[in-house]
N, C-alpha and C positions, 0 to 999 in steps of 0.2 A: 570462347567459350567465353561467355562474362563472368569476370567473376564478382559475386555485392564482397560489397565492400561495409558491408554490418555487419559483424562474429552475430547469431543470431543468442548467444549466451549470455550477451549483454543485448537483447531487446528496454528499448524505451518505453514509459507506462503511461498509458493514453488518459491523461486528466480530465479530460473531458468524462470522461468513467468514476470521475469521484463524484459528481452531477447522483449518478442513479446507486451507489453507495451504500451503504449502510453498518454503523457496529449493530453488530447482528448480536449484543448485549442490550443496547439499550433504545438503536432504529432510531437516531440519532445520526446529522453526518456530519459525515470525518473532513479532517484536515490534512490535504499531502504536502510530507514533508520531501524534499527532494534532494538533500543532501544523504537524508540517512535508507530512501526510499520507504519514508513508512507509511499505511495511510493511520492517518492518531485519531481516536476518540475523547477528545480530552471529557467529552464526562461519562463513562467508563475507567478513562486512568490508561489503558496498554495501547498499542502503539503496531497495531498489522504488520509485519513483512511485508515488503514486494518482491516477487522470485523473477527472473529472466520476463517481467515486466507482465505476471500474472499473483493478485492482491489476493492474500493469504488470506481468508478472512476466519481460520480458525481456533477459540480460545484458544487450547493448547498452542500454535506458533504462535500465539503475542505478547508482546514481550509487556512489564507492567511498566505504568510511568508516575509521572508524581505528580498535582498537579502545582502550577506555579501561585 
């Protein structure tokens, strides 16, 4: 039996998915933050988490961020 080397709970996020997703609040594009595993909506000031390779695009799950 061949063992998988990838841990299913540590799936990587498909960066191509960012092109298809938009902010649910402002409908603007998102920026991918690989270090924090988040999708950033600068326009809304929100960071949406990515868990197990799945973006959680719920406003209630988003982290509020400060504009630079």
